N, C-alpha and C positions, 0 to 999 in steps of 0.2 A: 833511390827508394821509390816505390810505387805510391801513387796518391790514393789508390783505392785497394780494397781487399774484398774477397768473396767470403761471405759468412754463411756457413751451413745452418739452415733453419728448419724447423717443423712448424707448420701452420695448421691448426685444427679448425674446421668449420663444423656446422651441424651435421653435414653429410660426408665430409672428406678429410683425409689427412694428406697434406702436401709437404713433401720433403724435398728440399732443393737449396739453392743458393741465392742470396741477395747481394747486391753490390753496395758497400758502405765506404765512407772515407777511411783511410788508414790512420789518420791522426786528426786531432782538433775536435771541433764540434760535430755533433750528429754521427758519432762513431758507433752507437749502440743500436741494437734492434728496437729497443723501446723508443729511441728517438725517431726512427723510421715509422713506427706504428702510431706515434703521436703527432707527426708533422701535419700541420694544417695545410689544406689544399690538395692533399694526396687522397684520391678515391681508390686507387689500385696499387697493389704491391707487385712489382715485377720480380718473378722468380725464374731463374734459369736452371737447366739440368734438373728438372722437376719430376718427381714420381708422385702420382696421385692414386691414393687408395681409398675406396669407399668404406664407410663404417659398416656397410652391409656385407663386407667381405670381398667386394669386387676389386679388380686391379691387382697389382699396380699397373698404371699406364704411364709411360714416359713421355715427356714433352720437353723440347729444347727450351721453350719459353712458355710461361703462363702468367697471366695477370689475375691476381686474386683481389676481389673486392674487400677493402680494408674493413668495412662494416660487418662482414661476415666472419671475420676471424674471431674465434672465441678463446683460443689458447695459442700462444706462440712461445717457442723457446729456441735457444741457440745450440749449435754443435761446435766443432772446431773451426776456426778461421783459417783461410788460406790466402796468402798474398797473391795478387795478380802479377803475372810475369810480363 
């Protein structure tokens, strides 16, 4: 069994919608997106396989990796989880 899983997420900032995946533990503590967003000492959220769309209608632009400043996230929600192989 894998120790981690990819969680599909959407993060909204004042200017962008970022759709991609974050890596979370498969079991135990800190398995939820809310745990990641509330974790102390984390300034940036690592998002892989990310599509960034501007609220002005620009994009989407694909990035293999993007770091999103946690303090800029206004809305966050989950999609379907995928186990890491």
